[in-house]
Legacy VTK file of the C-alpha trace (Angstrom):
# vtk DataFile Version 3.0
C-alpha trace
ASCII
DATASET POLYDATA
POINTS 181 float
-22.189 -24.859 -11.361
-20.688 -26.063 -14.477
-20.924 -22.841 -15.569
-19.226 -20.919 -12.365
-16.355 -23.695 -12.274
-16.031 -23.408 -15.658
-15.144 -19.782 -15.531
-12.923 -20.642 -12.988
-10.510 -22.538 -13.960
-10.035 -20.820 -17.256
-6.419 -19.191 -15.769
-5.054 -21.907 -13.320
-2.752 -18.980 -11.820
-5.622 -17.166 -10.173
-4.919 -16.974 -6.081
-8.367 -17.362 -4.765
-7.696 -16.210 -1.663
-5.666 -12.902 -2.729
-8.852 -12.523 -4.611
-11.194 -11.958 -1.475
-8.290 -10.253 0.150
-8.370 -6.870 -2.762
-12.364 -7.467 -1.832
-12.074 -6.837 1.625
-9.433 -4.091 0.990
-11.509 -1.968 -1.398
-14.440 -2.430 1.034
-12.211 -1.230 4.239
-10.717 1.402 1.672
-14.384 3.056 1.435
-15.290 1.755 5.385
-11.286 4.594 6.007
-12.871 6.989 3.410
-16.396 7.609 4.749
-14.537 7.846 8.540
-12.729 10.076 7.916
-14.824 13.832 7.573
-16.022 13.108 11.371
-12.337 13.537 12.593
-10.915 15.496 9.945
-14.319 17.823 10.396
-15.523 17.774 7.258
-19.216 20.302 6.284
-21.789 18.799 8.547
-19.753 16.003 10.089
-17.932 16.980 12.911
-17.431 14.547 16.480
-20.312 15.798 18.213
-19.592 13.397 21.799
-17.220 11.107 22.580
-19.252 8.321 21.694
-19.042 9.199 18.130
-15.724 9.627 18.669
-15.152 6.360 20.255
-17.171 4.977 17.439
-15.278 6.724 14.400
-12.114 5.775 16.197
-12.960 2.214 15.883
-14.379 2.043 12.638
-11.148 4.122 11.320
-8.634 1.573 13.486
-10.433 -1.779 12.549
-9.689 -1.150 8.606
-6.442 0.942 8.366
-4.852 -1.963 6.814
-6.630 -2.201 3.735
-3.136 -0.384 1.586
-0.763 -3.044 3.464
-3.729 -6.197 2.070
-3.456 -4.104 -1.117
0.652 -4.391 -0.647
1.011 -8.062 0.410
-1.241 -8.532 -2.816
0.845 -6.966 -5.512
4.390 -8.657 -3.898
2.643 -11.952 -3.303
1.775 -11.898 -6.717
5.126 -10.431 -8.301
7.140 -13.125 -6.643
9.589 -14.342 -7.420
10.086 -12.258 -10.801
9.823 -14.416 -14.316
11.766 -11.736 -16.660
14.672 -9.244 -16.024
14.855 -6.718 -13.606
14.612 -3.599 -16.996
10.988 -5.109 -17.716
10.672 -6.015 -14.544
11.027 -1.742 -14.110
9.503 -1.085 -17.590
5.965 -2.837 -16.493
6.318 -0.545 -13.465
6.835 2.665 -14.325
4.159 2.105 -17.614
2.216 1.088 -14.850
3.417 3.139 -11.896
4.935 5.106 -12.125
3.926 8.022 -14.824
0.302 8.040 -14.054
2.236 8.807 -10.623
4.015 11.500 -11.627
1.178 12.972 -14.121
-1.509 12.883 -11.036
1.011 14.614 -9.273
1.863 17.544 -11.631
-1.648 17.754 -11.899
-2.279 18.615 -8.122
0.308 20.782 -7.581
-0.572 22.609 -10.078
-4.119 22.823 -9.362
-3.976 23.386 -5.342
-1.887 25.449 -3.594
1.263 27.223 -4.896
3.130 25.562 -7.588
6.689 26.468 -7.406
6.397 26.004 -3.650
4.611 22.640 -4.349
7.399 21.888 -6.711
10.082 22.445 -4.143
9.017 20.410 -1.776
8.739 17.148 -3.987
12.734 17.936 -3.303
12.859 16.263 -0.423
9.044 14.703 0.240
5.967 14.882 -1.201
3.589 16.643 -2.633
1.937 18.104 0.091
-1.744 18.774 -2.328
-1.683 15.251 -3.307
-0.319 13.677 0.260
-3.313 10.802 0.258
-1.094 9.078 -2.604
1.467 8.590 0.007
0.778 4.730 -0.566
2.474 4.779 -3.931
5.524 6.386 -2.483
5.728 3.087 -0.580
5.301 1.052 -3.478
7.578 2.100 -5.530
10.364 1.229 -2.182
8.877 -2.186 -2.769
9.151 -2.452 -6.445
13.038 -1.301 -6.101
13.774 -4.527 -4.107
11.301 -7.138 -5.569
14.557 -7.916 -8.634
17.248 -7.816 -5.754
15.194 -10.232 -3.354
13.213 -12.372 -6.041
16.763 -14.160 -7.084
17.213 -14.995 -2.964
14.241 -15.765 -2.392
14.311 -18.485 -5.511
17.433 -20.282 -4.074
16.401 -19.531 -0.074
15.671 -22.449 1.911
12.073 -21.954 4.136
14.268 -22.024 7.706
16.593 -18.579 6.297
13.310 -16.796 4.708
12.027 -17.381 8.440
15.251 -16.135 10.056
15.500 -13.335 8.062
11.520 -12.141 8.672
12.736 -12.852 12.325
15.899 -10.512 11.704
14.044 -8.035 9.661
11.290 -7.795 12.737
13.650 -7.148 14.969
15.490 -4.566 13.345
11.884 -2.520 12.540
11.012 -3.302 16.738
14.521 -1.893 17.860
12.714 1.915 17.711
10.239 0.767 19.747
12.341 -1.290 22.287
14.068 1.478 23.110
11.587 4.144 23.671
9.703 0.754 26.173
13.753 1.384 27.519
13.626 4.329 28.597
LINES 1 182
181 0 1 2 3 4 5 6 7 8 9 10 11 12 13 14 15 16 17 18 19 20 21 22 23 24 25 26 27 28 29 30 31 32 33 34 35 36 37 38 39 40 41 42 43 44 45 46 47 48 49 50 51 52 53 54 55 56 57 58 59 60 61 62 63 64 65 66 67 68 69 70 71 72 73 74 75 76 77 78 79 80 81 82 83 84 85 86 87 88 89 90 91 92 93 94 95 96 97 98 99 100 101 102 103 104 105 106 107 108 109 110 111 112 113 114 115 116 117 118 119 120 121 122 123 124 125 126 127 128 129 130 131 132 133 134 135 136 137 138 139 140 141 142 143 144 145 146 147 148 149 150 151 152 153 154 155 156 157 158 159 160 161 162 163 164 165 166 167 168 169 170 171 172 173 174 175 176 177 178 179 180
């Protein structure tokens, strides 16, 4: 018991619930990838009955929150940013942007027609590396972090809740419009 306590107390900035959330998200990613062959029709893994389709959909639906959980963890641990915007972007470029660009280029050359893949990159993600879709989302989150961070340090809890409520309303407008038609 004493040894566990000393290991956990070495980092006073550690947020244990975020660690557990990432463990759960890792497990959820494995379940997502384990169910994909059933509805994507991988070799020997077709859905053969309605019951199999139901359970594949249930398991897949239950764990689709895995990527948003990683986004929440990353955002929570980085807000507010405690260094300049330049330093923030430099760190993200080294850790995320450079590997992302490298792997996008590798996939563009390895699968399909490289010229067509690079042309698609001008307007959309590279289809041969479509499984990296979440990196585009993370890059967008990273772009707004240094802008929002100073505001979050100064705003009250009520102001924060109002912003979230307005954001949720703005996000729901297309769905509300769809329901009203």
